[in-house]
N, C-alpha and C positions, 0 to 999 in steps of 0.2 A: 503493499499501500503506500503512497506517495501521502506526503503532509496533510496534504486536504482530504486525503478517505479513498481520493479517485485511484482504479486500479490504474498499471504502468498498463501499455499498448501488449504489453509480451504477455502479461500474466490475462487481461479479456479477452486475447485471442487466441489461448490455450481452454481458458475457462471457454469459450466457443466453440471449442472443436471437439471438448468436450462434452460440453451439452448436443454438438449433434452427433457422434458417439454413443451419446443415454438413449438418443429416439430411434437406433437402428430396431426393428423390431424383432422381438423373440421369432417371430413365426418367419421372419427371415433366415435371422440365423439353426432356428431346429431345422428347417430348412435342408440351407448348405453342406450342416454337420451330417443328417442323414443320407442324404446322396451323397457325398462324398466319403464318409469311411463304407457306405453300401458298396463307393466301386474299386475300396482298397482291399474287401476279402472277394467280392465278385472276381475280383483281377487274380486274387493268387490260387482261389479257388479254379478259376477255368486251368492254370497251370497244370490240375492237379488231375487234370480228365484224357483220356482218350476217347475221341465219339459219348456213347454213354456209359463208359466205362472208370473207374478209378486208373491210371496211368499204372504201369509198371515202376517209370522213373521216380513216382511216387510213395510207392510202394520200401522203394529202395532206400528213401528219404528217412520216412517213417521207420526204416527199420534199423537203419546206422548213423544219420542224423538226426532226426526228432526222436529218440526215443526218451518215451513218455513209462514214468513209472504204474505199475498197477491194468498197463490194457496194451494186449495187443496188437502191433505195428499196421496189420491186418484193418483192424476193427478203427484204432483209431487213425487210420488215414482215411476210407469209407464215414464215418464219422465228421472228421474234419472239413471231407469235400464235401462231404451233402449241408449242414452248417454253415459253409462259408458263399452255398447255392442261395440256400432256404429262407436264414435271416436277413443278408440284403433285398433280397425279393421283398419282404417285408416292414423292409427300412422304407425303400423308395416308397411303395404307393403307403406308407402310414400306419400298416396294421399292426399292431401288438407289438408296437416301438417301441415301451416300453420292457418289454421281457425280451425281442429280439436284439435291443442295446443290454441289456442282462445279459443275455446268453452270449454275444460278442465281447462280452467284456472280459468275460471267465475267459471266453478262449486264449485274447490278448492276458489273460495273467497265466492263463497255464506257457502262452508261448514265452512270454518273459521272462520265468522262473526256469523255468525246465528244458528252453530248447534254446535262447537267443539273449542268457541274462544282461549282455553287455549292448543291448538294441532299446535299452530304456528310454534316448529322446523318440523317437519313431513310437513304440508299447504309449510311451505320454501321451504324444499325441493323438492316438488313439484313442486312447483313454478320455482325456477330455470329451472328446465329441463322442463319445458313448454316453458318459455320466451328465452330458450336457440334456442330451435326449431322453436317460432314463430319472433323473432330476425334475428338469421343465417340460416334458413331455414332446410332440411331437409335431406341434406348431399349428396352424390351423389348416394349412393345405395339407390333411392328410382322413385317413379315413376313421384314427380312432376319432381325429374332432368330428366328424360329420356322424357317426355313427354313438357319442357320448351325445349330442345337440338332438338324433331321432329317437331315444332314450331317456332323455330328459336327466343326463348328467353333462357336466362341464370333466 
């Protein structure tokens, strides 16, 4: 503050920019989060397919590189491939969005802890998108919002 109580031009400009950022609607942020994280998982799932089946290379990776405790590599490869296709589709249309975000967040945690513990910056970015959807919902551009209105819930 200047002695007369007025803000300096720099402080006023920063305040204006913060005010502008505060007006970004959650609906837009949630849509970007849903679409972008869905794209990440969908693309990963596509690398595991050979036509309509889990590829031999994906099975090899789960047997040799992605070794998870308590689950066979074949089952893990099939479950991961399914999850990386099913939950992103739900996120894109905004159906069962919080459930889908929770499932992919769980998958992210497994990848972080057991597969690539050094990749926390990437996984943290994924987690931020998923936690936003989980905590604040998918926004109005979603089937969840439409269904909630149809059944009288917010």
